C-alpha positions as CSV (number, residue, x, y, z in Angstrom):
1,X,0.1,-0.2,0.0
2,X,1.1,3.5,-1.0
3,X,0.7,6.9,0.6
4,X,1.4,10.2,-0.8
5,X,2.1,12.9,1.6
6,X,2.3,16.7,0.7
7,X,1.3,19.3,3.2
8,X,1.6,22.9,3.9
9,X,0.3,22.5,7.7
10,X,2.4,20.1,9.2
11,X,0.5,19.6,12.3
12,X,0.3,16.3,13.1
13,X,2.0,14.9,10.4
14,X,5.1,12.9,12.1
15,X,2.9,10.9,14.1
16,X,0.5,10.2,11.2
17,X,3.5,9.2,8.9
18,X,5.0,7.2,11.8
19,X,2.0,5.3,12.2
20,X,1.4,4.4,8.1
21,X,5.0,3.4,8.1
22,X,4.3,1.1,11.2
23,X,1.5,-0.3,9.3
24,X,3.6,-1.3,6.5
25,X,2.8,1.5,4.2
26,X,5.4,2.8,1.3
27,X,5.7,7.1,2.0
28,X,6.2,9.2,-1.2
29,X,6.6,12.8,-0.6
30,X,7.3,16.0,-1.8
31,X,9.8,19.2,-0.7
32,X,9.5,20.3,2.8
33,X,7.1,17.7,3.8
34,X,9.6,14.9,2.6
35,X,12.5,16.7,4.5
36,X,9.9,16.8,8.0
37,X,9.2,13.3,7.8
38,X,12.8,12.4,6.8
39,X,14.0,14.2,9.6
40,X,11.8,12.2,12.1
41,X,14.0,9.2,10.9
42,X,10.9,7.6,8.7
43,X,11.7,6.3,5.5
44,X,10.0,7.8,2.6
45,X,10.7,8.5,-1.1
46,X,10.9,11.8,-2.8
47,X,8.1,12.3,-5.4
48,X,10.7,13.0,-8.3
49,X,12.0,9.2,-7.9
50,X,8.7,8.0,-8.4
51,X,7.8,10.2,-11.6
52,X,11.3,10.4,-12.9
53,X,11.4,13.9,-13.6
54,X,12.5,16.4,-10.5
55,X,10.3,19.1,-9.0
56,X,11.2,22.2,-11.4
57,X,10.1,25.6,-11.6
58,X,10.3,26.5,-8.2
59,X,7.9,23.5,-7.1
60,X,5.1,24.7,-9.7
61,X,5.6,21.0,-11.3
62,X,6.2,18.3,-9.3
63,X,2.9,16.1,-8.7
64,X,1.4,16.8,-12.1
65,X,2.5,13.8,-13.7
66,X,0.7,10.5,-15.1
67,X,2.8,8.3,-12.8
68,X,0.7,10.2,-9.9
69,X,-2.7,10.8,-11.3
70,X,-2.8,7.5,-13.2
71,X,-2.0,5.8,-9.7
72,X,-4.5,7.8,-7.9
73,X,-7.1,7.4,-10.9
74,X,-6.9,3.9,-12.0
75,X,-10.1,1.7,-11.3
76,X,-8.7,-1.4,-9.7
77,X,-11.9,-3.6,-10.6
78,X,-11.5,-2.5,-14.6
79,X,-9.2,-5.3,-16.0
80,X,-8.4,-2.6,-18.9
81,X,-6.9,-0.2,-16.1
82,X,-4.7,-2.5,-14.1
83,X,-3.6,-3.4,-17.6
84,X,-3.0,0.0,-18.7
85,X,-1.0,0.5,-15.3
86,X,1.1,-2.3,-15.5
87,X,2.0,-1.3,-19.3
88,X,3.2,2.0,-18.4
89,X,4.5,1.0,-15.0
90,X,2.3,2.9,-12.6
91,X,1.7,2.0,-9.6
92,X,-1.5,2.6,-7.4
93,X,-1.5,5.1,-4.8
94,X,-4.1,4.2,-2.0
95,X,-3.8,7.1,0.2
96,X,-3.3,10.7,-0.5
97,X,-2.4,13.4,2.3
98,X,-2.8,16.9,1.2
99,X,-3.6,20.8,2.5
100,X,-2.9,23.3,0.0
101,X,-0.4,26.4,0.1
102,X,-1.9,29.1,2.4
103,X,-3.4,31.4,-0.3
104,X,-6.1,33.0,2.1
105,X,-3.6,33.5,4.8
106,X,-1.3,35.0,2.6
107,X,-3.8,37.3,0.8
108,X,-4.8,38.8,4.2
109,X,-1.5,39.9,5.1
110,X,-0.8,43.4,5.0
111,X,1.3,44.8,2.2
112,X,1.7,41.8,0.7
113,X,2.7,41.8,-3.1
114,X,-0.3,40.5,-6.0
115,X,2.9,38.2,-7.1
116,X,3.4,36.9,-3.9
117,X,-0.2,35.9,-3.5
118,X,-0.5,34.6,-6.8
119,X,2.2,32.0,-6.2
120,X,0.3,30.7,-3.0
121,X,-2.3,29.4,-5.4
122,X,-2.4,26.0,-5.4
123,X,-2.0,23.8,-8.8
124,X,-0.9,20.4,-8.1
125,X,-2.3,19.8,-4.7
126,X,-6.4,20.6,-5.7
127,X,-5.3,18.3,-8.8
128,X,-4.4,15.4,-6.7
129,X,-7.3,15.8,-4.1
130,X,-9.7,15.7,-7.0
131,X,-8.5,12.9,-8.8
132,X,-8.3,11.1,-5.2
133,X,-11.6,12.1,-4.0
134,X,-13.2,11.0,-7.4
135,X,-11.8,7.2,-7.2
136,X,-12.9,6.9,-3.4
137,X,-13.7,3.7,-4.1
138,X,-10.2,2.8,-3.8
139,X,-8.2,5.6,-2.6
140,X,-8.7,7.5,1.0
141,X,-8.3,11.2,0.8
142,X,-7.1,13.5,3.3
143,X,-7.2,17.1,4.0
144,X,-7.8,17.9,7.7
145,X,-5.1,16.7,10.4
146,X,-8.0,16.7,13.0
147,X,-9.1,13.0,10.5
148,X,-5.7,11.5,11.1
149,X,-6.6,9.6,13.9
150,X,-9.5,7.9,12.4
151,X,-7.9,7.3,9.1
152,X,-5.3,5.2,11.0
153,X,-7.4,3.7,13.5
154,X,-9.5,2.7,10.3
155,X,-6.6,1.2,8.5
156,X,-5.9,-0.9,11.6
157,X,-9.0,-2.4,11.6
158,X,-8.4,-3.4,8.2
159,X,-12.4,-2.4,7.5
160,X,-13.4,-1.5,3.5
161,X,-14.7,1.4,5.3
162,X,-16.2,2.9,1.9
163,X,-19.0,5.1,3.9
164,X,-15.9,6.9,5.6
165,X,-14.1,7.2,2.2
166,X,-16.9,8.9,0.7
167,X,-17.2,11.4,3.6
168,X,-13.6,12.3,3.2
169,X,-14.1,12.7,-0.6
170,X,-17.0,15.0,0.0
171,X,-14.9,16.8,2.6
172,X,-11.9,17.1,-0.1
173,X,-14.2,18.6,-2.8
174,X,-15.4,21.2,-0.2
175,X,-12.0,22.0,0.6
176,X,-11.0,22.8,-2.7
177,X,-14.1,24.5,-3.7
178,X,-14.0,27.0,-0.8
179,X,-10.3,27.4,-2.0
180,X,-11.1,28.6,-5.2
181,X,-13.9,30.4,-4.1
182,X,-10.9,32.3,-2.3
183,X,-9.2,32.6,-5.6
184,X,-11.7,34.2,-7.4
185,X,-12.7,36.0,-5.0
186,X,-9.4,37.7,-4.3
187,X,-9.0,38.2,-8.2
188,X,-12.3,40.3,-8.3
189,X,-11.4,42.7,-5.6
190,X,-8.2,43.5,-7.2
191,X,-10.1,45.2,-9.9
192,X,-12.3,46.7,-7.4
193,X,-15.3,44.6,-8.3
194,X,-18.0,44.0,-5.8
195,X,-20.6,42.0,-7.6
196,X,-18.6,39.9,-10.6
197,X,-20.4,37.7,-13.0
198,X,-20.4,34.7,-11.0
199,X,-20.0,34.3,-7.3
200,X,-19.0,31.4,-4.9
201,X,-19.6,31.8,-1.0
202,X,-17.7,29.3,0.7
203,X,-19.2,28.6,4.5
204,X,-17.6,26.6,7.1
205,X,-20.2,24.9,9.8
206,X,-18.9,25.7,13.0
207,X,-22.1,24.5,15.1
208,X,-24.8,22.5,14.8
209,X,-27.9,24.0,16.5
210,X,-30.5,22.6,18.7
211,X,-33.2,24.0,16.3
212,X,-33.8,27.1,13.8
213,X,-36.3,29.8,14.8
214,X,-38.8,27.0,15.7
215,X,-38.6,24.1,17.3
216,X,-38.6,21.2,14.4
217,X,-36.8,23.3,12.3
218,X,-33.1,21.8,11.8
219,X,-30.2,24.5,12.0
220,X,-26.3,25.1,12.1
221,X,-24.4,28.1,11.8
222,X,-21.8,28.5,9.2
223,X,-18.9,31.2,8.8
224,X,-17.3,32.2,6.2
225,X,-13.6,32.7,7.7
226,X,-13.6,36.2,7.8
227,X,-14.4,38.8,10.9
228,X,-17.7,38.5,12.6
229,X,-19.7,36.4,15.3
230,X,-17.6,33.4,14.8
231,X,-14.7,35.3,16.5
232,X,-16.3,36.0,19.5
233,X,-15.2,34.0,22.3
234,X,-18.0,32.3,24.8
235,X,-16.8,33.0,28.3
236,X,-20.1,31.0,30.1
237,X,-23.4,30.2,29.5
238,X,-25.4,27.1,27.2
239,X,-24.7,26.9,23.6
240,X,-25.8,29.6,21.2
241,X,-28.8,29.2,19.7
242,X,-30.3,30.3,16.0
243,X,-32.1,33.1,17.3
244,X,-29.4,34.0,19.8
245,X,-27.4,34.7,16.6
246,X,-29.9,36.5,15.0
247,X,-30.2,38.6,18.0
248,X,-26.5,38.9,18.4
249,X,-26.1,40.5,15.1
250,X,-29.0,42.9,15.8
251,X,-27.4,44.0,18.8
252,X,-23.8,44.6,17.7
253,X,-25.8,46.6,14.5
254,X,-27.5,48.9,16.9
255,X,-24.4,49.5,18.7
256,X,-22.0,50.3,15.7
257,X,-22.6,53.5,15.5
258,X,-21.7,54.2,18.8
259,X,-18.3,52.7,18.8
260,X,-16.1,55.1,21.0
261,X,-19.0,55.8,23.3
262,X,-20.1,53.7,26.1
263,X,-23.2,52.7,24.6
264,X,-25.7,49.5,25.6
265,X,-28.3,48.1,23.3
266,X,-31.2,45.7,24.4
267,X,-32.6,43.7,21.5
268,X,-35.7,41.8,21.2
269,X,-36.4,40.0,18.1
270,X,-33.4,41.4,16.4
271,X,-34.5,45.1,17.2
272,X,-33.8,47.3,19.8
273,X,-36.0,47.7,22.9
274,X,-33.8,50.4,24.4
275,X,-30.6,51.9,23.6
276,X,-28.5,54.3,25.3
277,X,-24.9,56.1,26.0
278,X,-23.8,57.0,29.3
279,X,-20.6,57.8,31.4
280,X,-19.9,53.9,31.9
281,X,-21.2,50.8,30.9
282,X,-23.4,50.3,34.2
283,X,-24.9,54.1,33.4
284,X,-25.8,52.7,29.9
285,X,-27.3,49.9,30.5
286,X,-29.5,51.7,33.3
287,X,-30.5,54.6,30.6
288,X,-31.3,51.7,27.9
289,X,-32.9,49.6,30.4
290,X,-35.5,52.2,31.2
291,X,-36.7,52.5,27.7
292,X,-38.7,49.5,28.0
293,X,-37.8,47.3,30.8
294,X,-40.6,44.9,30.4
295,X,-39.7,44.3,26.7
296,X,-36.0,43.5,28.0
297,X,-36.8,40.3,29.7
298,X,-35.0,37.4,28.0
299,X,-33.2,40.0,25.4
300,X,-29.8,40.1,24.2
301,X,-27.2,42.5,25.5
302,X,-24.2,44.6,23.6
303,X,-22.1,46.8,25.2
304,X,-19.2,48.9,23.0
305,X,-17.0,49.2,26.4
306,X,-15.7,46.8,28.5
307,X,-18.2,45.1,31.2
308,X,-17.0,45.7,35.0
309,X,-17.9,44.2,38.0
310,X,-20.9,46.9,38.7
311,X,-22.2,46.2,35.2
312,X,-22.7,42.4,35.6
313,X,-24.3,42.5,39.1
314,X,-27.2,45.2,37.3
315,X,-27.3,42.8,34.1
316,X,-27.8,39.9,36.2
317,X,-30.7,40.9,38.0
318,X,-32.5,40.6,34.6
319,X,-33.4,37.2,32.9
320,X,-30.8,37.8,29.8
321,X,-30.0,35.3,27.0
322,X,-26.8,36.8,26.0
323,X,-24.3,39.4,26.6
324,X,-21.7,40.8,24.4
325,X,-18.9,43.1,25.0
326,X,-15.7,43.4,24.0
327,X,-14.0,42.3,26.9
328,X,-15.3,41.3,30.6
329,X,-13.6,41.9,34.3
330,X,-13.1,38.6,35.8
331,X,-15.0,39.5,38.3
332,X,-17.9,40.3,35.7
333,X,-17.4,37.0,34.3
334,X,-17.8,35.2,37.7
335,X,-21.0,37.4,38.5
336,X,-22.6,36.3,35.1
337,X,-21.4,32.7,35.5
338,X,-23.9,32.5,38.3
339,X,-26.8,32.9,35.9
340,X,-25.9,29.1,34.3
341,X,-28.1,29.6,31.4
342,X,-26.5,33.5,30.1
343,X,-24.1,33.1,27.5
344,X,-21.4,35.5,28.1
345,X,-19.3,36.6,24.4
346,X,-16.5,38.0,24.5
347,X,-14.6,40.2,21.3
348,X,-14.9,42.4,18.6
349,X,-17.3,41.1,15.8
350,X,-16.8,43.9,13.0
351,X,-18.0,43.6,9.4
352,X,-14.9,42.6,7.6
353,X,-13.9,45.6,4.6
354,X,-15.7,45.2,1.6
355,X,-18.3,42.6,3.3
356,X,-21.7,42.3,1.4
357,X,-24.7,41.9,2.7
358,X,-27.0,38.8,1.4
359,X,-30.5,37.7,1.8
360,X,-31.8,34.8,1.1
361,X,-34.9,34.5,-1.6
362,X,-36.4,31.8,-3.6
363,X,-34.2,30.4,-6.0
364,X,-31.1,32.8,-5.2
365,X,-29.5,35.8,-3.0
366,X,-29.6,39.1,-3.0
367,X,-26.5,41.1,-2.4
368,X,-25.7,44.7,-1.3
369,X,-22.9,46.6,-0.2
370,X,-23.2,46.8,3.8
371,X,-24.8,50.6,4.8
372,X,-22.2,53.2,6.1
373,X,-22.6,53.8,9.6
374,X,-25.1,56.6,10.3
375,X,-23.0,59.9,11.6
376,X,-23.5,63.6,12.0
377,X,-22.3,65.6,8.6
378,X,-22.2,68.4,7.4
379,X,-24.7,68.1,4.9
380,X,-27.9,68.0,7.2
381,X,-30.1,71.1,6.6
382,X,-32.3,72.6,8.9
383,X,-35.7,73.1,7.0
384,X,-37.8,74.4,9.3
385,X,-37.8,78.3,10.2
386,X,-36.8,77.3,13.9
387,X,-33.5,76.4,14.7
388,X,-32.5,73.3,16.7
389,X,-31.2,74.2,20.3
390,X,-28.1,72.6,21.7
391,X,-29.4,69.9,23.4
392,X,-31.7,68.9,20.4
393,X,-29.1,68.7,18.2
394,X,-27.6,66.0,20.5
395,X,-31.0,64.2,20.7
396,X,-31.3,64.4,17.1
397,X,-27.7,63.2,16.4
398,X,-28.5,60.0,18.8
399,X,-31.9,59.6,17.5
400,X,-30.3,59.4,14.1
401,X,-27.8,56.9,14.7
402,X,-30.4,54.9,17.0
403,X,-33.0,54.5,14.4
404,X,-30.4,52.6,12.3
405,X,-30.7,49.6,14.4
406,X,-34.4,49.4,14.2
407,X,-36.7,47.3,12.0
408,X,-38.5,49.5,9.2
409,X,-40.5,51.3,9.2
410,X,-39.0,53.1,12.4
411,X,-39.2,55.7,14.6
412,X,-37.4,56.4,17.7
413,X,-38.2,59.0,20.4
414,X,-35.0,60.0,22.4
415,X,-33.9,62.4,24.9
416,X,-30.5,62.5,26.7
417,X,-28.6,59.8,24.8
418,X,-31.2,57.6,25.5
419,X,-34.5,55.9,23.6
420,X,-37.6,56.8,25.6
421,X,-40.0,54.9,22.8
422,X,-39.4,52.9,19.5
423,X,-41.7,51.8,16.8
424,X,-40.5,49.1,15.0
425,X,-41.5,46.9,11.7
426,X,-44.8,48.8,11.0
427,X,-46.7,49.0,7.8
428,X,-46.8,52.6,8.0
429,X,-44.9,55.4,9.4
430,X,-47.9,57.1,11.0
431,X,-48.2,53.7,12.8
432,X,-44.7,53.6,13.9
433,X,-45.1,56.7,15.3
434,X,-48.2,55.7,17.4
435,X,-45.9,52.9,19.0
436,X,-43.1,54.7,19.9
437,X,-45.4,57.2,21.7
438,X,-47.6,54.8,23.1
439,X,-44.3,52.3,24.5
440,X,-43.2,55.8,25.7
441,X,-46.2,56.5,27.7
442,X,-47.1,53.0,28.4
443,X,-43.6,52.7,30.8
444,X,-44.4,56.1,32.0
445,X,-41.8,58.4,30.0
446,X,-42.4,62.0,29.4
447,X,-42.6,62.6,25.7
448,X,-42.7,66.1,25.6
449,X,-39.6,67.9,24.5
450,X,-37.9,65.0,22.8
451,X,-36.1,64.3,19.3
452,X,-37.6,61.9,16.9
453,X,-35.8,59.9,14.5
454,X,-37.5,58.5,11.2
455,X,-35.6,56.0,9.1
456,X,-37.3,57.3,5.8
457,X,-38.9,60.1,4.6
458,X,-42.8,61.4,5.8
459,X,-44.6,60.6,3.0
460,X,-47.7,62.3,4.6
461,X,-47.7,65.2,7.7
462,X,-50.1,62.9,9.7
463,X,-46.7,61.7,11.1
464,X,-45.9,64.9,12.3
465,X,-48.8,65.7,13.5
466,X,-48.6,62.5,15.7
467,X,-45.3,63.5,17.0
468,X,-46.8,67.1,18.1
469,X,-49.5,65.6,19.8
470,X,-47.1,63.7,21.8
471,X,-44.9,66.9,22.4
472,X,-42.1,66.0,20.3
473,X,-40.2,69.4,19.4
474,X,-37.3,68.0,17.0
475,X,-37.7,65.5,14.1
476,X,-34.7,64.4,12.1
477,X,-35.6,62.3,9.0
478,X,-33.8,62.0,5.2
479,X,-36.6,63.8,3.4
480,X,-37.3,63.2,-0.2
481,X,-40.9,62.9,-0.1
482,X,-43.1,64.3,-2.8
483,X,-44.9,66.0,-0.2
484,X,-41.6,67.3,1.7
485,X,-43.0,71.1,1.6
486,X,-46.2,69.8,3.3
487,X,-44.4,67.9,5.6
488,X,-42.0,70.8,6.4
489,X,-44.8,73.4,6.7
490,X,-46.8,71.2,9.5
491,X,-43.5,70.9,11.5
492,X,-43.6,74.8,11.5
493,X,-47.1,75.1,12.1
494,X,-46.3,72.9,15.3
495,X,-43.4,75.2,16.3
496,X,-40.8,72.5,15.7
497,X,-37.3,72.2,14.1
498,X,-36.5,69.7,11.7
499,X,-33.4,68.4,9.9
500,X,-33.0,66.3,6.9
501,X,-30.1,63.8,6.0
502,X,-30.9,62.9,2.5
503,X,-29.9,59.4,3.5
504,X,-32.3,56.4,4.3
505,X,-31.8,53.9,6.5
506,X,-34.1,51.2,5.8
507,X,-33.9,48.1,7.2
508,X,-35.8,44.9,6.1
């Protein structure tokens, strides 16, 4: 029996090679892999000895040879294949161990040249993997060092293990597909193309989930290898669920515009029920919770700053599903850990550069650039007779950033760096305004003198009248309606100040 080993990641290589050798396998290898095996005192033949050709062109050509691929692809059950092998002096290769040049790692380096990236595109490796995987009936193909122990155990047992070889073949094809997707994505990025004619999305499963949005729906968590939720470190609590992950994404989205400030976002069903900035994590949490403490039950909470013991004590008094923050004090981890089911997530789960937003539709995906974070700019225009006061300007700036994380149609009422009422996911803007006012008053907030943020323009003046009745004095919205003048006149009639941003913030 013969095995061909050619790996970039040499984790576990020597022990695996030794195990094969002890089972009586002949080992064939290339370059650095052969040196690592030989230096460990294990007998190995160079591929060049088998093919009769030296490795050439800086290693670009070493395994691309009929002796290699004939040994991998030949069907042992077909007499004509066996005869061809004998005629041309080709010996079968029964096991291939290959992991590929580190293309993604090289491309991710800062300052790396395109030439260096191209040299890390593996050609021989994927070719061997595909040949071996196609012939899984006779050949075992291994791409993951984590599979070494099971492969050795299977070989020792002497079982045929056809199903196992088929699983490994599937894994090999998934591996090469992801590799090719990374390469094509890099080429598209080099020419600044966010939406190439063909796009491959390579995903890796990191967790099987108990169920999806509802029991009975199977689900799993996949990552694309870039920054994101997969980078978070769990420091306590149960495994994350499908809905936990959705809400974590919503919580981070709501808090993102407030990076650099102490901010807390409390999320239910992917939209905020409370959002605030403060002097500390504890202060921001208390202000966010005050917006709607009833809805905060069973929520997911995100902080933009480290969580200390005091903030952890406050959070632990509420039933919460998850808490995510850049870091936690050791005391905070211990305090939150008293809640056995509370998931504690630590890290910075930002979107990667040039990351696209995908939405699934029947038969395909919609892809869009990620919306820029809303911020205060000089492009804003005060369009009413009354200018905002300094306090109103601060509340409008907060409301504009806060409404970006709320499901459309979205209205937020804000005061002193905190939401006091949120109307989310309504079919009309006037309904969203009504819900925001209703929620605020139900909790006991005084809506008089508050600022209102709207994620899109007001199509009619009825939303302005609704806000005026609640005592709102300042409104920020994108503008752009054919009835903008009617809406502005309504604000003037009520003595309000209104700012137009020129930017819509829909979140479907």
